[in-house]
C-alpha positions as CSV (number, residue, x, y, z in Angstrom):
1,X,0.0,-0.1,0.0
2,X,1.1,3.8,-0.5
3,X,1.1,6.3,2.0
4,X,-2.4,7.5,0.8
5,X,-4.1,4.1,1.3
6,X,-2.7,3.8,4.4
7,X,-3.8,7.2,5.6
8,X,-7.3,6.0,4.2
9,X,-7.1,2.8,5.9
10,X,-5.9,4.4,9.2
11,X,-8.7,6.5,9.8
12,X,-11.2,4.4,8.4
13,X,-10.1,1.3,11.4
14,X,-10.0,4.6,13.8
15,X,-13.7,5.7,13.3
16,X,-14.9,2.5,13.1
17,X,-13.4,2.6,16.8
18,X,-9.9,0.4,16.5
19,X,-7.4,1.5,19.1
20,X,-3.7,2.3,18.1
21,X,-2.1,-1.4,18.5
22,X,-5.9,-2.9,16.6
23,X,-4.8,-0.4,13.6
24,X,-1.0,-1.6,13.4
25,X,-2.0,-4.9,14.0
26,X,-4.8,-5.2,11.6
27,X,-2.5,-3.1,8.7
28,X,0.7,-4.9,9.6
29,X,2.4,-1.7,10.5
30,X,4.2,-0.2,13.7
31,X,2.0,1.6,16.1
32,X,4.5,5.0,15.2
33,X,3.4,5.0,12.2
34,X,-0.4,4.9,13.0
35,X,0.3,7.7,15.6
36,X,2.1,9.5,12.8
37,X,-0.7,9.9,10.4
38,X,-3.3,10.4,12.8
39,X,-1.8,13.6,14.5
40,X,-1.3,14.6,10.5
41,X,-4.9,13.8,10.3
42,X,-5.2,16.2,13.5
43,X,-3.4,19.3,12.4
44,X,-4.9,19.1,9.2
45,X,-8.3,19.5,10.3
46,X,-7.1,22.0,12.7
47,X,-6.2,24.8,9.8
48,X,-8.9,23.8,8.1
49,X,-10.9,25.1,11.0
50,X,-9.5,27.9,11.3
51,X,-10.3,28.4,7.7
52,X,-14.1,28.1,7.9
53,X,-13.9,29.7,11.5
54,X,-12.6,27.8,15.4
55,X,-15.0,26.3,17.5
56,X,-15.2,27.2,20.8
57,X,-12.6,25.5,22.9
58,X,-14.0,26.7,26.2
59,X,-14.7,23.4,27.9
60,X,-18.4,24.2,29.6
61,X,-19.9,22.4,32.9
62,X,-22.4,21.2,30.6
63,X,-20.1,19.5,28.8
64,X,-18.6,18.2,31.2
65,X,-21.8,17.1,33.0
66,X,-22.8,15.5,29.2
67,X,-19.4,13.4,29.4
68,X,-20.0,12.1,32.9
69,X,-23.6,10.9,32.6
70,X,-22.8,9.4,29.1
71,X,-19.3,7.4,30.5
72,X,-21.3,6.0,33.2
73,X,-24.1,5.0,30.3
74,X,-21.6,3.3,28.9
75,X,-18.5,2.5,31.1
76,X,-16.7,1.3,27.8
77,X,-17.1,3.7,25.3
78,X,-13.9,4.9,23.9
79,X,-12.9,8.6,24.0
80,X,-13.1,8.5,20.3
81,X,-16.9,7.1,19.9
82,X,-17.8,9.4,23.0
83,X,-16.4,12.5,20.9
84,X,-18.4,11.8,18.4
85,X,-21.7,12.2,20.5
86,X,-20.8,15.7,21.9
87,X,-19.6,17.0,18.3
88,X,-23.5,15.9,18.0
89,X,-25.1,17.9,20.8
90,X,-22.3,20.9,20.6
91,X,-21.8,21.1,17.2
92,X,-20.4,24.7,18.6
93,X,-17.6,23.4,20.7
94,X,-14.2,21.7,20.4
95,X,-14.9,18.4,20.9
96,X,-11.9,16.1,19.8
97,X,-10.9,12.9,21.2
98,X,-8.2,13.6,23.4
99,X,-10.4,16.9,24.8
100,X,-12.9,14.4,26.0
101,X,-10.4,12.1,27.3
102,X,-8.6,14.7,29.2
103,X,-12.1,15.7,30.2
104,X,-12.8,12.1,31.6
105,X,-9.4,12.7,33.3
106,X,-10.4,15.7,35.2
107,X,-13.8,14.4,36.5
108,X,-11.1,11.0,38.2
109,X,-12.3,8.8,35.7
110,X,-9.6,6.1,35.2
111,X,-10.0,3.2,32.6
112,X,-9.8,-0.1,34.6
113,X,-11.0,-3.1,35.0
114,X,-14.4,-3.3,36.6
115,X,-14.7,-3.7,40.7
116,X,-15.3,-7.5,41.6
117,X,-17.8,-9.1,44.0
118,X,-19.0,-12.3,44.7
119,X,-23.0,-13.3,44.3
120,X,-24.5,-13.9,47.6
121,X,-27.9,-15.3,48.6
122,X,-29.9,-14.2,51.5
123,X,-28.4,-17.1,53.5
124,X,-24.7,-15.8,53.0
125,X,-25.5,-12.6,53.8
126,X,-27.2,-13.4,56.7
127,X,-24.3,-15.1,57.8
128,X,-21.5,-12.4,57.1
129,X,-23.7,-10.5,59.4
130,X,-23.7,-12.6,62.0
131,X,-19.9,-13.2,61.6
132,X,-19.7,-9.7,61.9
133,X,-21.9,-8.9,65.3
134,X,-20.3,-11.5,67.1
135,X,-16.9,-10.8,67.3
136,X,-17.9,-7.6,67.7
137,X,-20.0,-7.8,70.9
138,X,-16.7,-10.2,71.9
139,X,-13.8,-7.3,70.9
140,X,-11.8,-10.1,69.2
141,X,-8.1,-9.0,69.1
142,X,-7.5,-9.2,65.3
143,X,-4.2,-8.8,65.8
144,X,-4.0,-12.6,67.3
145,X,-5.7,-14.0,64.3
146,X,-4.8,-15.6,60.4
147,X,-6.9,-15.3,58.2
148,X,-6.6,-17.5,54.9
149,X,-8.2,-17.8,51.6
150,X,-7.8,-19.6,48.2
151,X,-8.7,-18.2,44.8
152,X,-9.3,-19.7,41.6
153,X,-7.5,-18.1,38.1
154,X,-9.6,-19.1,35.4
155,X,-7.9,-20.0,31.6
156,X,-9.2,-18.1,29.0
157,X,-11.0,-15.7,31.5
158,X,-12.0,-12.9,29.0
159,X,-10.8,-9.3,30.7
160,X,-12.3,-6.1,30.0
161,X,-12.0,-2.5,31.1
162,X,-14.7,0.2,32.3
163,X,-14.0,3.9,32.6
164,X,-15.1,4.4,36.6
165,X,-14.3,6.7,39.6
166,X,-12.3,6.2,42.4
167,X,-14.5,5.6,44.8
168,X,-18.1,4.6,42.8
169,X,-19.1,2.0,43.7
170,X,-22.8,1.6,42.0
171,X,-24.0,-1.4,39.9
172,X,-22.7,-0.6,36.1
173,X,-18.8,-0.7,38.1
174,X,-19.5,-4.1,39.2
175,X,-18.9,-7.4,37.2
176,X,-20.2,-10.9,38.5
177,X,-18.0,-13.6,37.8
178,X,-19.3,-17.7,38.0
179,X,-17.1,-20.7,38.4
180,X,-16.5,-22.2,34.9
181,X,-13.9,-23.4,32.8
182,X,-10.3,-24.8,33.8
183,X,-8.7,-23.5,36.5
184,X,-5.8,-23.3,39.0
185,X,-6.1,-22.9,42.8
186,X,-3.7,-20.7,44.9
187,X,-3.7,-20.6,48.8
188,X,-2.3,-18.5,51.5
189,X,-2.6,-17.1,54.8
190,X,-2.1,-13.4,56.3
191,X,-1.8,-12.4,60.0
192,X,-0.7,-9.4,61.8
193,X,3.1,-8.7,61.0
194,X,2.9,-12.4,59.2
195,X,2.7,-14.3,56.0
196,X,2.7,-18.0,54.9
197,X,3.9,-19.6,51.8
198,X,1.8,-19.5,48.4
199,X,0.5,-22.8,47.9
200,X,-0.3,-23.8,44.0
201,X,-2.9,-26.3,43.6
202,X,-4.2,-27.9,40.2
203,X,-6.3,-30.1,41.5
204,X,-9.6,-30.8,43.8
205,X,-9.1,-30.0,47.3
206,X,-10.6,-32.8,49.9
207,X,-10.1,-32.3,53.6
208,X,-6.5,-34.7,53.2
209,X,-5.2,-33.0,50.4
210,X,-5.8,-29.8,52.2
211,X,-4.2,-31.1,55.7
212,X,-0.8,-32.5,53.9
213,X,-0.4,-30.6,50.9
214,X,-2.1,-27.0,51.5
215,X,-1.4,-26.5,56.0
216,X,1.9,-28.5,56.1
217,X,3.6,-27.3,52.8
218,X,2.7,-23.3,54.4
219,X,4.2,-24.5,57.7
220,X,1.5,-21.8,58.8
221,X,1.3,-23.3,62.3
222,X,5.3,-23.3,63.3
223,X,5.4,-19.8,61.6
224,X,1.9,-18.4,63.7
225,X,3.6,-20.4,66.6
226,X,7.1,-18.2,66.6
227,X,4.9,-15.0,65.4
228,X,2.3,-15.2,68.4
229,X,3.3,-17.7,71.3
230,X,2.5,-21.8,71.2
231,X,-1.1,-21.6,70.2
232,X,-1.8,-17.7,71.5
233,X,-4.1,-17.0,68.3
234,X,-6.9,-18.2,66.3
235,X,-6.9,-19.9,62.6
236,X,-10.0,-18.0,60.5
237,X,-10.7,-20.4,57.6
238,X,-13.2,-20.0,55.0
239,X,-15.3,-22.8,55.9
240,X,-14.9,-24.5,52.9
241,X,-16.2,-28.1,52.3
242,X,-12.3,-29.1,52.8
243,X,-11.8,-27.3,56.1
244,X,-10.6,-29.5,58.7
245,X,-12.6,-29.5,61.5
246,X,-11.2,-29.4,65.5
247,X,-10.4,-32.9,65.8
248,X,-8.6,-32.9,62.3
249,X,-6.6,-30.4,63.8
250,X,-5.0,-32.8,66.2
251,X,-2.9,-34.3,63.2
252,X,-2.0,-31.1,61.5
253,X,0.0,-29.8,65.2
254,X,2.0,-33.1,64.9
255,X,6.5,-32.6,64.9
256,X,6.1,-33.7,61.6
257,X,5.1,-29.5,60.7
258,X,8.5,-28.8,61.6
């Protein structure tokens, strides 16, 4: 392709919402070349606007409010797509992609993955509230409590990013994750000035596996005794079905751990 064809293809893809990297891959050219032609195009538009009468470059509060409103309506909307909507709404203002990006930044939006929350039913919510109120009434000393948990990492899980503010918590900034597909589990424990080794498990976990492959390998009992004193601590487990019961902890606390 000659330069004119490359330029036309770049502008066409950009107007279709492609990112610089996507355009470069699609046309098999460097990202720097894509950026060069887009800047050249912006410069030419700026010169044309000067000839036909410049637009008002002032960013009004009304424009800011519109950008915030539209961003919250569609968290994944690109700055390019939003700039086109702004140009239709405010034809006398400068609503370039760069301007919209700056407005979003001034409004404290960040392009980042959504917040994650678990799908909880009413019973699970009630149990969590009961747990919190119970320890509040006991005035539990959390500096002697060790928390453990495991996290499943799913392979080939779709990832996306959205525009959201730092302390924003309405429903549109969340993703709800369901368990599916191939996965690997990573387990760890933390407490006040204490952390265990990370344990990686690539198979299902039952009580025996939990004791032999996780509790013993992490050396959590040895580390807790050294940090807080001999059994002067609480191990707060996550309540999963593989979690050992009280009588099974006798097996865990033998000198095999050391």
